[in-house]
MIZADREN-269137 format. One record per residue (C-alpha): residue number from 1; x, y, z. Coordinates in Angstrom, 2 decimals. Layout:
<rec num="NUM" px="X" py="Y" pz="Z"/>
...
//
This chain:
<rec num="1" px="9.75" py="-7.33" pz="-39.75"/>
<rec num="2" px="6.00" py="-7.46" pz="-39.04"/>
<rec num="3" px="5.37" py="-5.33" pz="-35.96"/>
<rec num="4" px="2.06" py="-5.58" pz="-34.08"/>
<rec num="5" px="-0.08" py="-2.52" pz="-34.92"/>
<rec num="6" px="-0.50" py="-1.57" pz="-31.24"/>
<rec num="7" px="3.24" py="-1.82" pz="-30.63"/>
<rec num="8" px="3.86" py="0.46" pz="-33.61"/>
<rec num="9" px="1.25" py="2.92" pz="-32.34"/>
<rec num="10" px="2.87" py="3.04" pz="-28.90"/>
<rec num="11" px="6.29" py="3.61" pz="-30.45"/>
<rec num="12" px="4.84" py="6.48" pz="-32.49"/>
<rec num="13" px="3.54" py="8.06" pz="-29.27"/>
<rec num="14" px="6.84" py="7.55" pz="-27.46"/>
<rec num="15" px="8.89" py="8.86" pz="-30.38"/>
<rec num="16" px="9.97" py="12.39" pz="-31.02"/>
<rec num="17" px="8.51" py="12.88" pz="-34.50"/>
<rec num="18" px="5.53" py="15.20" pz="-33.93"/>
<rec num="19" px="3.89" py="14.12" pz="-37.20"/>
<rec num="20" px="3.94" py="10.48" pz="-36.12"/>
<rec num="21" px="2.64" py="11.42" pz="-32.68"/>
<rec num="22" px="-0.23" py="13.34" pz="-34.28"/>
<rec num="23" px="-0.92" py="10.41" pz="-36.60"/>
<rec num="24" px="-1.01" py="8.06" pz="-33.61"/>
<rec num="25" px="-3.50" py="10.31" pz="-31.80"/>
<rec num="26" px="-5.61" py="10.43" pz="-34.94"/>
<rec num="27" px="-5.63" py="6.62" pz="-35.08"/>
<rec num="28" px="-6.54" py="6.38" pz="-31.40"/>
<rec num="29" px="-9.41" py="8.77" pz="-32.00"/>
<rec num="30" px="-10.69" py="6.87" pz="-35.04"/>
<rec num="31" px="-10.42" py="3.48" pz="-33.36"/>
<rec num="32" px="-11.55" py="4.20" pz="-29.81"/>
<rec num="33" px="-13.61" py="7.38" pz="-29.54"/>
<rec num="34" px="-16.98" py="5.77" pz="-30.30"/>
<rec num="35" px="-16.72" py="3.21" pz="-27.50"/>
<rec num="36" px="-15.88" py="5.93" pz="-24.96"/>
<rec num="37" px="-18.70" py="8.11" pz="-26.31"/>
<rec num="38" px="-21.14" py="5.20" pz="-25.93"/>
<rec num="39" px="-19.99" py="4.60" pz="-22.36"/>
<rec num="40" px="-20.54" py="8.23" pz="-21.35"/>
<rec num="41" px="-23.81" py="8.67" pz="-23.28"/>
<rec num="42" px="-25.31" py="5.46" pz="-21.87"/>
<rec num="43" px="-24.48" py="6.65" pz="-18.38"/>
<rec num="44" px="-26.10" py="10.09" pz="-18.18"/>
<rec num="45" px="-23.48" py="11.96" pz="-20.20"/>
<rec num="46" px="-23.50" py="14.29" pz="-23.18"/>
<rec num="47" px="-21.39" py="14.30" pz="-26.34"/>
<rec num="48" px="-19.41" py="17.23" pz="-24.93"/>
<rec num="49" px="-18.71" py="15.32" pz="-21.72"/>
<rec num="50" px="-17.68" py="12.29" pz="-23.79"/>
<rec num="51" px="-15.23" py="14.54" pz="-25.67"/>
<rec num="52" px="-13.76" py="15.78" pz="-22.38"/>
<rec num="53" px="-13.46" py="12.27" pz="-20.95"/>
<rec num="54" px="-11.82" py="11.01" pz="-24.13"/>
<rec num="55" px="-9.32" py="13.90" pz="-24.12"/>
<rec num="56" px="-8.49" py="13.28" pz="-20.45"/>
<rec num="57" px="-8.12" py="9.56" pz="-21.19"/>
<rec num="58" px="-5.70" py="10.20" pz="-24.07"/>
<rec num="59" px="-3.77" py="12.71" pz="-21.96"/>
<rec num="60" px="-3.46" py="10.17" pz="-19.12"/>
<rec num="61" px="-2.40" py="7.41" pz="-21.55"/>
<rec num="62" px="0.17" py="9.65" pz="-23.24"/>
<rec num="63" px="1.54" py="10.88" pz="-19.91"/>
<rec num="64" px="1.86" py="7.31" pz="-18.62"/>
<rec num="65" px="3.69" py="6.27" pz="-21.78"/>
<rec num="66" px="6.07" py="9.24" pz="-21.70"/>
<rec num="67" px="6.76" py="9.49" pz="-17.97"/>
<rec num="68" px="6.46" py="5.98" pz="-16.63"/>
<rec num="69" px="7.27" py="3.91" pz="-19.71"/>
<rec num="70" px="3.93" py="2.11" pz="-19.30"/>
<rec num="71" px="3.98" py="-1.60" pz="-20.13"/>
<rec num="72" px="0.48" py="-2.66" pz="-21.19"/>
<rec num="73" px="-0.73" py="-6.12" pz="-20.21"/>
<rec num="74" px="-3.95" py="-5.69" pz="-22.21"/>
<rec num="75" px="-5.07" py="-4.13" pz="-25.49"/>
<rec num="76" px="-5.02" py="-0.36" pz="-25.94"/>
<rec num="77" px="-8.82" py="-0.52" pz="-26.31"/>
<rec num="78" px="-9.21" py="-2.20" pz="-22.92"/>
<rec num="79" px="-6.79" py="0.19" pz="-21.24"/>
<rec num="80" px="-8.41" py="3.34" pz="-22.68"/>
<rec num="81" px="-11.88" py="2.09" pz="-21.84"/>
<rec num="82" px="-10.79" py="1.32" pz="-18.27"/>
<rec num="83" px="-9.29" py="4.77" pz="-17.80"/>
<rec num="84" px="-12.35" py="6.47" pz="-19.30"/>
<rec num="85" px="-14.64" py="4.35" pz="-17.16"/>
<rec num="86" px="-12.79" py="5.38" pz="-13.99"/>
<rec num="87" px="-12.75" py="9.05" pz="-15.03"/>
<rec num="88" px="-16.49" py="8.98" pz="-15.76"/>
<rec num="89" px="-17.26" py="7.20" pz="-12.48"/>
<rec num="90" px="-15.22" py="9.86" pz="-10.69"/>
<rec num="91" px="-17.21" py="12.58" pz="-12.48"/>
<rec num="92" px="-20.51" py="10.95" pz="-11.53"/>
<rec num="93" px="-19.36" py="10.67" pz="-7.90"/>
<rec num="94" px="-18.56" py="14.39" pz="-7.89"/>
<rec num="95" px="-22.10" py="15.05" pz="-9.04"/>
<rec num="96" px="-23.29" py="12.73" pz="-6.28"/>
<rec num="97" px="-25.11" py="10.58" pz="-8.82"/>
<rec num="98" px="-25.48" py="6.97" pz="-7.94"/>
<rec num="99" px="-25.72" py="4.97" pz="-11.10"/>
<rec num="100" px="-24.75" py="1.51" pz="-12.14"/>
<rec num="101" px="-22.66" py="1.88" pz="-15.26"/>
<rec num="102" px="-23.98" py="0.35" pz="-18.43"/>
<rec num="103" px="-20.86" py="-1.37" pz="-19.77"/>
<rec num="104" px="-20.11" py="-1.36" pz="-23.48"/>
<rec num="105" px="-16.73" py="-3.12" pz="-23.34"/>
<rec num="106" px="-14.58" py="-5.13" pz="-21.02"/>
<rec num="107" px="-12.36" py="-3.22" pz="-18.66"/>
<rec num="108" px="-9.50" py="-3.96" pz="-16.32"/>
<rec num="109" px="-9.34" py="-2.73" pz="-12.75"/>
<rec num="110" px="-6.38" py="-0.38" pz="-12.61"/>
<rec num="111" px="-3.76" py="-0.72" pz="-9.94"/>
<rec num="112" px="-4.04" py="1.97" pz="-7.31"/>
<rec num="113" px="-0.72" py="3.63" pz="-8.23"/>
<rec num="114" px="-1.76" py="3.88" pz="-11.89"/>
<rec num="115" px="-5.13" py="5.30" pz="-10.92"/>
<rec num="116" px="-3.56" py="7.77" pz="-8.51"/>
<rec num="117" px="-1.06" py="8.89" pz="-11.13"/>
<rec num="118" px="-3.71" py="9.35" pz="-13.79"/>
<rec num="119" px="-6.35" py="11.02" pz="-11.70"/>
<rec num="120" px="-3.81" py="12.79" pz="-9.46"/>
<rec num="121" px="-5.91" py="15.43" pz="-7.77"/>
<rec num="122" px="-8.93" py="17.47" pz="-8.71"/>
<rec num="123" px="-6.67" py="20.48" pz="-9.06"/>
<rec num="124" px="-4.41" py="18.73" pz="-11.60"/>
<rec num="125" px="-7.46" py="17.70" pz="-13.63"/>
<rec num="126" px="-8.68" py="21.29" pz="-13.67"/>
<rec num="127" px="-5.26" py="22.53" pz="-14.76"/>
<rec num="128" px="-5.20" py="19.89" pz="-17.54"/>
<rec num="129" px="-8.57" py="21.22" pz="-18.75"/>
<rec num="130" px="-7.22" py="24.77" pz="-18.70"/>
<rec num="131" px="-4.10" py="23.73" pz="-20.63"/>
<rec num="132" px="-6.40" py="22.46" pz="-23.39"/>
<rec num="133" px="-7.76" py="26.01" pz="-23.73"/>
<rec num="134" px="-4.35" py="27.13" pz="-25.00"/>
<rec num="135" px="-3.52" py="27.00" pz="-28.70"/>
<rec num="136" px="-1.82" py="23.87" pz="-30.06"/>
<rec num="137" px="1.69" py="25.36" pz="-30.14"/>
<rec num="138" px="1.43" py="26.44" pz="-26.50"/>
<rec num="139" px="0.18" py="23.02" pz="-25.47"/>
<rec num="140" px="3.04" py="21.35" pz="-27.33"/>
<rec num="141" px="5.70" py="23.67" pz="-25.89"/>
<rec num="142" px="4.49" py="23.17" pz="-22.32"/>
<rec num="143" px="4.06" py="19.39" pz="-22.65"/>
<rec num="144" px="7.50" py="19.00" pz="-24.21"/>
<rec num="145" px="9.12" py="21.17" pz="-21.56"/>
<rec num="146" px="7.34" py="20.06" pz="-18.39"/>
<rec num="147" px="6.26" py="16.50" pz="-19.17"/>
<rec num="148" px="8.79" py="15.28" pz="-21.72"/>
<rec num="149" px="11.59" py="17.29" pz="-20.06"/>
<rec num="150" px="13.01" py="18.35" pz="-23.42"/>
<rec num="151" px="15.58" py="21.11" pz="-23.65"/>
<rec num="152" px="14.66" py="24.32" pz="-25.47"/>
<rec num="153" px="16.94" py="23.50" pz="-28.39"/>
<rec num="154" px="15.09" py="20.25" pz="-29.00"/>
<rec num="155" px="11.67" py="21.93" pz="-28.63"/>
<rec num="156" px="12.72" py="24.58" pz="-31.17"/>
<rec num="157" px="13.73" py="21.86" pz="-33.60"/>
<rec num="158" px="10.58" py="19.76" pz="-33.08"/>
<rec num="159" px="8.16" py="22.66" pz="-33.41"/>
<rec num="160" px="9.94" py="24.51" pz="-36.20"/>
<rec num="161" px="11.03" py="27.59" pz="-34.26"/>
<rec num="162" px="13.96" py="29.56" pz="-35.68"/>
<rec num="163" px="16.13" py="28.92" pz="-32.62"/>
<rec num="164" px="16.26" py="28.15" pz="-28.92"/>
<rec num="165" px="15.55" py="31.77" pz="-27.93"/>
<rec num="166" px="12.29" py="31.80" pz="-29.91"/>
<rec num="167" px="11.23" py="28.60" pz="-28.11"/>
<rec num="168" px="12.07" py="30.18" pz="-24.72"/>
<rec num="169" px="10.05" py="33.27" pz="-25.60"/>
<rec num="170" px="7.09" py="31.14" pz="-26.72"/>
<rec num="171" px="7.26" py="29.09" pz="-23.50"/>
<rec num="172" px="7.29" py="32.28" pz="-21.44"/>
<rec num="173" px="4.26" py="33.71" pz="-23.29"/>
<rec num="174" px="2.39" py="30.40" pz="-23.01"/>
<rec num="175" px="3.12" py="30.18" pz="-19.30"/>
<rec num="176" px="1.79" py="33.72" pz="-18.82"/>
<rec num="177" px="-1.39" py="32.78" pz="-20.73"/>
<rec num="178" px="-1.76" py="29.65" pz="-18.60"/>
<rec num="179" px="-1.28" py="31.59" pz="-15.35"/>
<rec num="180" px="-3.89" py="34.13" pz="-16.47"/>
<rec num="181" px="-6.38" py="31.36" pz="-17.27"/>
<rec num="182" px="-5.69" py="29.65" pz="-13.94"/>
<rec num="183" px="-6.13" py="32.93" pz="-12.07"/>
<rec num="184" px="-9.43" py="33.58" pz="-13.87"/>
<rec num="185" px="-10.63" py="30.17" pz="-12.73"/>
<rec num="186" px="-9.08" py="30.36" pz="-9.26"/>
<rec num="187" px="-12.44" py="29.96" pz="-7.55"/>
<rec num="188" px="-12.72" py="26.42" pz="-9.01"/>
<rec num="189" px="-9.68" py="25.35" pz="-7.00"/>
<rec num="190" px="-10.83" py="26.75" pz="-3.68"/>
<rec num="191" px="-12.11" py="24.14" pz="-1.28"/>
//
């Protein structure tokens, strides 16, 4: 059985084996980071901003795959580029910069419901950035619990915790850390 590489990559991301998920993210980074970096850099952005846009793009892609069972009608490259392009345009609009994007790849216009889901609200984007400030284990626990809707027993098994109670305790501590970080940055959410 000769599976298409992109199909295999998507299955790795949808699967429950954390090693395969990490491997898939590593492949996405190796294959697609440079094109996103070029897009951001050629359009008034820095390497750090390119990193942020790429992380947000991967997060949106992963969330779409896990929550909505996304069916791609284009290549992963085209989809990621399109998401990153929209995120960067949104960032430039926030800065009130009017620029015509210098395109480095083809893109697809995203349907409004996909765009709305991915971009959600400014507040959700800020919370996603704050979540990335947490250590890897905390990020994994919270994503598995809130996004993947896994039970504590499964999270304990996936992340190598001794039992369900240890996973619950870790989730509680991570949530407290997250709330503290959100509270420290509360002024960013005020309109």
